[in-house]
C-alpha positions in Angstrom: -129.8 57.6 -63.3 -133.0 59.5 -63.6 -135.1 60.5 -60.6 -137.8 57.9 -61.5 -135.3 55.1 -61.4 -133.8 56.3 -58.1 -137.3 56.3 -56.5 -138.0 52.7 -57.7 -134.6 51.5 -56.4 -135.1 53.1 -53.1 -138.5 51.6 -52.7 -137.2 48.2 -53.6 -134.5 48.3 -51.0 -137.0 49.5 -48.3 -139.3 46.6 -49.2 -136.5 44.2 -48.7 -135.3 45.6 -45.4 -138.5 46.6 -43.5 -140.1 43.1 -43.2 -136.9 41.8 -41.7 -137.0 44.3 -38.9 -140.8 44.3 -38.5 -141.1 40.8 -37.0 -140.1 39.7 -33.5 -136.4 38.9 -33.2 -135.4 35.3 -32.3 -134.9 34.8 -28.6 -131.2 34.7 -27.7 -130.1 32.1 -25.3 -129.5 33.3 -21.8 -125.8 34.1 -21.3 -123.7 31.9 -19.1 -126.3 29.1 -19.0 -126.6 25.5 -20.3 -129.9 23.8 -21.3 -130.3 20.0 -21.3 -133.1 17.6 -21.8 -133.5 14.4 -19.9 -136.0 11.6 -19.2 -136.5 9.3 -16.2 -138.2 5.9 -15.8 -139.0 4.0 -12.7 -140.4 0.5 -12.3 -143.3 0.0 -10.0 -144.7 -3.1 -8.4 -148.5 -3.3 -8.7 -150.5 -3.1 -5.5 -154.0 -3.8 -6.9 -155.2 -7.0 -8.5 -158.5 -7.5 -10.3 -160.0 -10.8 -11.2 -163.2 -11.0 -13.2 -164.9 -14.4 -13.2 -167.5 -15.3 -15.8 -170.8 -16.9 -14.9 -173.1 -18.5 -17.4 -176.5 -20.1 -17.4 -178.7 -21.8 -20.1 -182.4 -22.6 -20.2 -185.3 -22.9 -22.5 -187.0 -19.8 -21.1 -185.7 -16.4 -20.3 -187.0 -16.5 -16.8 -185.3 -19.8 -16.0 -182.0 -18.7 -17.5 -182.2 -15.5 -15.4 -183.0 -17.4 -12.2 -180.2 -19.8 -12.8 -177.7 -17.0 -13.5 -178.7 -15.3 -10.3 -178.3 -18.5 -8.3 -174.8 -19.0 -9.8 -173.8 -15.4 -9.0 -174.9 -15.8 -5.4 -172.9 -19.0 -5.0 -169.7 -17.5 -6.5 -170.0 -14.3 -4.5 -170.9 -16.3 -1.4 -167.8 -18.4 -1.7 -165.6 -15.4 -2.0 -167.2 -13.7 1.0 -166.8 -16.9 2.9 -163.0 -16.7 2.2 -162.9 -13.2 3.7 -163.4 -10.9 0.7 -165.6 -7.9 1.6 -168.4 -6.1 -0.2 -166.0 -3.3 -1.1 -163.9 -5.8 -3.0 -166.7 -7.6 -4.7 -169.1 -6.5 -7.4 -171.1 -7.9 -10.3 -170.9 -6.5 -13.8 -171.9 -6.9 -17.4 -175.1 -8.8 -16.8 -176.6 -10.0 -20.2 -179.3 -12.3 -21.5 -179.2 -13.7 -25.1 -181.6 -15.6 -27.2 -180.5 -18.7 -29.1 -181.9 -19.4 -32.6 -181.0 -21.9 -35.3 -179.4 -18.9 -37.1 -179.5 -15.2 -36.4 -182.4 -14.4 -34.3 -185.0 -12.3 -36.3 -188.1 -10.7 -34.9 -191.3 -10.4 -37.0 -191.3 -7.3 -39.2 -194.3 -6.2 -41.2 -192.1 -4.3 -43.6 -190.5 -7.5 -45.1 -191.4 -11.0 -45.9 -188.9 -12.7 -43.7 -190.3 -15.0 -41.1 -189.2 -14.7 -37.5 -186.6 -17.3 -36.4 -187.7 -19.7 -33.7 -186.0 -19.3 -30.4 -184.8 -22.5 -28.9 -183.2 -21.2 -25.7 -181.7 -18.4 -23.7 -178.2 -17.8 -22.3 -177.4 -15.6 -19.3 -173.9 -14.2 -18.7 -172.4 -12.0 -16.0 -169.1 -11.2 -14.3 -168.0 -11.3 -10.7 -165.3 -8.7 -10.1 -162.9 -8.9 -7.2 -160.6 -5.9 -6.7 -158.1 -6.5 -3.9 -154.7 -5.5 -2.6 -154.0 -9.1 -1.6 -152.1 -10.0 -4.8 -151.0 -13.3 -3.4 -154.7 -14.4 -3.2 -155.5 -13.9 -6.9 -155.0 -17.6 -7.7 -157.2 -18.5 -4.7 -160.0 -16.3 -6.1 -159.9 -18.2 -9.4 -160.0 -21.6 -7.6 -162.8 -20.6 -5.3 -164.9 -19.1 -8.1 -164.6 -22.1 -10.4 -165.4 -24.5 -7.6 -168.5 -22.4 -6.7 -169.9 -22.4 -10.2 -168.0 -19.8 -12.3 -167.7 -21.0 -15.9 -164.5 -19.2 -16.7 -162.0 -16.4 -16.0 -162.7 -13.3 -18.1 -159.6 -11.3 -17.1 -156.8 -10.9 -14.6 -155.3 -7.4 -14.4 -152.9 -5.4 -12.2 -152.8 -1.7 -11.4 -151.1 0.9 -9.1 -153.2 2.7 -6.6 -151.2 5.9 -6.4 -150.1 6.7 -10.0 -149.1 10.3 -9.1 -146.4 9.1 -6.7 -144.9 7.0 -9.5 -144.8 9.9 -11.9 -143.1 12.1 -9.3 -140.4 9.5 -8.8 -139.8 9.4 -12.5 -139.5 13.2 -12.6 -137.0 13.0 -9.8 -135.0 10.4 -11.8 -135.1 12.7 -14.8 -133.8 15.7 -12.8 -130.9 13.6 -11.6 -130.1 12.7 -15.2 -130.4 16.3 -16.3 -128.0 17.5 -13.6 -125.5 14.8 -14.5 -125.5 15.7 -18.2 -125.1 19.4 -17.4 -122.2 18.8 -15.0 -120.3 16.8 -17.7 -120.8 19.5 -20.3 -119.9 22.3 -17.8 -116.7 20.5 -16.9 -115.7 20.0 -20.5 -116.2 23.7 -21.1 -114.1 24.6 -18.0 -117.0 26.0 -16.1 -118.8 25.2 -12.8 -122.4 24.2 -12.8 -124.7 26.4 -10.9 -128.4 26.4 -9.9 -131.3 25.4 -12.1 -133.2 28.5 -13.2 -135.7 27.1 -15.7 -137.4 23.7 -15.5 -139.9 22.7 -18.2 -142.0 19.5 -17.8 -142.5 17.4 -20.9 -144.5 14.3 -21.4 -145.2 12.1 -18.5 -146.6 8.6 -18.5 -148.5 7.0 -15.6 -148.3 3.3 -14.8 -150.7 1.6 -17.2 -153.1 -1.1 -16.0 -151.9 -4.4 -17.3 -154.4 -7.2 -18.1 -153.7 -10.7 -19.2 -155.6 -12.0 -22.2 -159.1 -13.3 -21.4 -159.4 -16.9 -20.6 -161.9 -19.1 -22.5 -165.0 -20.3 -20.8 -165.0 -23.8 -19.6 -167.7 -26.2 -20.9 -169.5 -26.2 -17.5 -168.9 -24.4 -14.2 -168.8 -25.9 -10.8 -167.3 -29.3 -11.8 -164.0 -28.8 -10.0 -162.9 -28.2 -6.5 -160.4 -25.9 -4.8 -157.0 -27.4 -5.1 -154.2 -27.5 -2.4 -152.1 -25.2 -4.6 -153.9 -22.1 -5.9 -153.9 -21.1 -9.5 -150.5 -19.5 -10.3 -150.7 -15.7 -11.0 -147.5 -13.7 -11.2 -147.8 -9.9 -11.2 -145.9 -8.0 -13.8 -143.7 -4.9 -13.3 -145.3 -1.6 -14.3 -143.5 1.6 -15.1 -143.8 5.4 -15.1 -141.8 7.9 -17.1 -141.2 11.7 -17.3 -139.4 14.1 -19.6 -138.0 17.5 -18.6 -135.8 20.4 -20.0 -133.7 22.2 -17.5 -131.6 25.4 -17.8 -128.7 25.8 -15.4 -126.5 28.7 -14.6 -122.8 28.5 -15.4 -120.2 29.9 -13.1 
């Protein structure tokens, strides 16, 4: 073999070997350890209930529709306050005023030839929101609101006040599962499980607020009266979850 071919062959071998040693080596697992992954899930009873009652008014003028809407709101809020609900639990939200036309309402525009649509009335809408820890009174809130003039129920939802505590309970559950899995594997290998030396937290999920589908508006508010049996509202069960990866020593 000539010197030239020896040089080319040597360079080719070097090109194949050097890149393999140039990069970082793969991390070897720790000796005498075992790594397991686990997840935990806990069910949580909601401790917060939220009821949003809808209030609606109609009139030929915007001023009258607004005045009527305000009067309806005062009656609904007043009824709930009379039942013991506080200012901290009550609030109004999503106040709106709409025009009613024979078709889509259209304002006069000098840039086109379309004529403005005549307005034949106005509709006012708003929500009365009650956020309370008294979950057993949610049905009572609905009955009181409808009797006082609310035109419907927009939503009923449930939540958990302390979401962090629920996640911590789920992580504790995951840690118990991880230790149980590791103990089984260690016993099968004829070893004894030692302490946890590495704990990695994975994905965690807080309890998510649960809302029932919105109820339709009634044709007219205030026509009913509070019944002896309140509207039945059963709270659901919420949940939190957590995932971890744990490395234990083997003895």
